[in-house]
N, C-alpha and C positions, 0 to 999 in steps of 0.2 A: 563418471565417464565424461570426457570432453566432448563438446559438440562442435561439429564443423560448420562452415559457413553456409551449408545447405541442409535441408531437412526433408524427409520423405513424408508422403501423406499420412502414413501410420504414426509418425512422430508428431505431426501437427495435431492429429486426433488425440493422441496421448497428452499433448500440451493442453488441449481444451479441458480434458477431465482433471488434469492436475490443477488448472486454474479454478475449476469448480470446487475442488477439495480445498484449495487455499482460501477461497471466499468463506467456506464453512468454518474453517479454523480461525480466520480473522473475526468472524461473527462471535465465535466462542471467546476470543480474546476481548472483544468489545463488552461482553457480559461481565467478564472478570474486571475490566477497567471500571465499569459502572459501579460494581459492588465495592471495589477497593477504594474508589474516590471518596467514599463516605468518611474515611479516616486518613488516607494517604494523599499527598499533594502531587502535582504534576512532576516535580523533580524525582520523587520516589518511583513513580510509574515508569518514567523514562529510564531511570537507573536499573530497576529490576527487569524491565523488558530486555535491556541489553546484557545485564550481568548473567541472568539465567541462560540466555542464548549462547553467550560466550563459553560458559561452563559446559553446556550440553555439547556444543560443537567441538570444543577442546577435548572432552572425554571421548567423543566418537572418533576424532582424528587419532588420538593416542591409542585407542583400542584396535582400530583397523589400520593403523600406521599410514594414515592419509597425510600427505605433506601440507603444511600451512604456509610455507614460504611461497611468495608470489613474484612473478617477473613483471607485473604491471601494478606496482604500488600506487602510482599516480591515479589510475582509474579507480582503484578501491577507495582512495582518499576522497575523490570528488563524488563518487557514489554515496559514500558515507556522509559527507557534508550535506549533500542535497537531501538524503533520506532522513537523517536525524533532525536537520533544520525544519523540514516539512512536518515531521512528527511533533516537534516542540511547538511550532507555530499553530498547528492544528489544535493541540491541547489548550493553548492560549485562547484561540477563538471559541472553543467550547465553553471556556470559563466566562466569556464576555458576550456571547451570542446565544440565542435559542439553539438547542441541539440540532434541530432540523436544518437551520440555516448553515451552521458550521459544517455539518456532514455534507450538505449539498455543495458548498463551496469547495470542500476537499475533493469531492468526486468530479469536479471539473477537470481533474488531472487528465482524463481521457480526451476531453476537448482540447486542452492545451497540447497534448501529445500530437493530436491531429494537426494543429496549427504549426508546431515545430517541424513535423515531418514534411508538411507541404512546403514550408519555407526552405528546408534543406533540399527538397526535390527541385524547387525553382532555382535555387542557387546553383546546384550541380548542373541543371539543364542550361542555365545561362553561361556557365563555364565549360559547357560541352563535355562534362565529366560523366562517367557511368552512374546511373541512378536506378533505383527500383521503383516501378510505378505503383501508386496507391490506388486500389480499387475505390471509385467514388461511393459505391454502396456501403463500404465499410465505414466511411466518414458519416454517411447518413445513419447507419446503425448506431454509431457512437452518439450522435445528436438525439436520436430517438430514445436511446437508453438514458441519456441525461434528462430528457423530458419526463421519462418515467420516474426518475429519481425525484425530480421536482414535485411531481404529483403525489408521490408517496410521502415526502417530507413536508411539502407545502411551506417553503421557507418564508420568513418575514424578517424585516430589519427596521430598526428605528433610526431616527436622525442622529441620535447621540451614539450610535454603534457603528458609524462609518469606518472608523479606524480599525476596529476589530474585524469588520467585513473585508477590508483590504488585506489584513493579515491572513484571514482565511482563504481569500482568493490567491494570495501569494503562495500559501502552503500547497494549494493545488498545482500551481505551476512548478514548484520545486519537486513535488511528487512525480510529475510527468518527466522531469529531467532525470530523477532518480531511476524511474522505470526504464527509460531509454539506456541509462548507464548499465542497469542490470542485464538488459538484452545484449548490449555490446560486450560486457564481460563474459557472458555465456558463449557468444559467438567467437570470442578470442581464445576459447579453450579453458577458461577458468571454471572449475567444478563448483557446484552450488554450495557445498559445505564451506569452501573458502570465501565465497562472496558473503554468505551469511555470517561467518565468523568475524570478518573485519568490520562489517556493519554493526554487529552486536558489541564488539570491543569498543568501537568509536562511541556507540550509544552509552555504554557503561561509563566511559570517561566524561562525556558531556553530562550525563545524569548526576555523576558524582560532583562535578563542578557546580551544577545548579543547586544541589543539596547544600554545598558549602556556602554558596551565595545566600540562599534562603535562611539557613539555620545559623550561620556564623555572621555574615555581613549585616543581615537585618535583625540579628539578635532574637530570632524566633527559635525557641528550644525545640529539639526533636523529641517527639512523643512516640514511644514504641507502639506499633499497631497491635490490635488484638490478634489472637490466634487465627480467627477466621480471615482477617484481612491479610495475614501472612500467606494463607492458602490462596487467596485471590491474587496476590502479587506473584506467587509462584506460578499460578495458572496463566497469568499474562505472559510470562516468559516462555512457558512451554508451548502454549497455543501459537504465540507469535513466531517462535523459532520454527516449528513444524510448518506453519503457513509460509514463512519466508523461503524455506527449502522447496516447497511445492511451487510457489510463485516464481522463484528464480529459475527452476527447471522449465517451467511453462514458457517463460519469456525466452529462454535459450532455444527452445524447440519450435515455438510458434511465431506467428506474425504479430508484431507488437500491438497494432491497433485492434486486432481481433482479441488478443488477450486483455487489452485495456477495456474493451466493451464487455467481456465476460466478467470483469471485476464488479460490474454493476449488480451482479447477482448477490453480492454481499449485502446490498440494501434489502433484497428480498429476505435473506436469512435474518437480518437484524429486525426487519418488520415482524416476521413470524415470532422470533424470540421475544420481542418486546410485548406482543399481544399475549403470548403464552406465559412468560415469566413475570412481567411487570404490569400486566393489565392495561397496556396502551390501547386507546380506542381504535376501532376499525371504521374507516370511511370508504365510501364508494370510489372516490378519486384515488385513494391508496391502492385499491384493488386494480383499477385500470392501469395505474402506474406500474404495479407489479407485473401485469401481463406484458406491458411495453418493454420492461427491462428484460424479461425472459426472451421475448421475440427478438429484441436487439442483440442479445448475447448469442442466441442460436444462429441468427443470420450472419453476424460477424464471424463466428467460428467457422461456419461452412464456407463463407467467402475466403477467409484467411487460409483455409486448407487448400484452396485452388490457386493460391498465389505462390510463385517461386521466389524464395528469398535470395 
């Protein structure tokens, strides 16, 4: 269903729950990535995330006769470039930084989104063009949520890791741009299945190219994963596709900064799953950070529901 330029309070509330669902699904994807990474490289993960998604959405569109042809190919292209680039850079930073640092840098996307929206607002105000006001408490909620992320993950970085740190920081900025593109596509009337399909298709092509570079250009032979790893790779694509559908719909219906702040809940899910499945240690600061994340997400959601888009 296409979404108009305005949304009702009920739709915004629905957007909040959709974003919560998306964070749960992305956390499940993260577990699959962690398990698959024991045998599969970054190129394979990027490829299978995109390939499984493209097949799922293609089959859904064929069965329900949903059109995949778009009137805004340029918007899809830039959204896909930003999203797949952010994903690839994030995997690079994970390979060269402590996991806590890499995840924290990637979750700065909400902070970058606030900076981008404020800059756009000031630009439109200077040009005396129509602009939507941003509630200052939403920006505060985003910052509080990021503080919670930092407390949960307690990032550290060494002197010889500055380049990977910059890559991780840049991945967060690209993620912010991609999320704003998702919101713009939703408000222009693009259904979520089409947005996710083109993103998945682009990710498939990029992943395939990366696999060619790694296994052909560098003469590293491809080793077939075990049956269990095939299952984890399939899980990456399934969880990611369902999460993308929920997230795309949430951004189309909700206020972008409110949705961005709710994304911090993904850290809470990942923290709980890490303790439960992988025996990660529990620290007092992590518990405080978890509470801050939840409070920030709920606050931003309620404030976002009161703002007219």
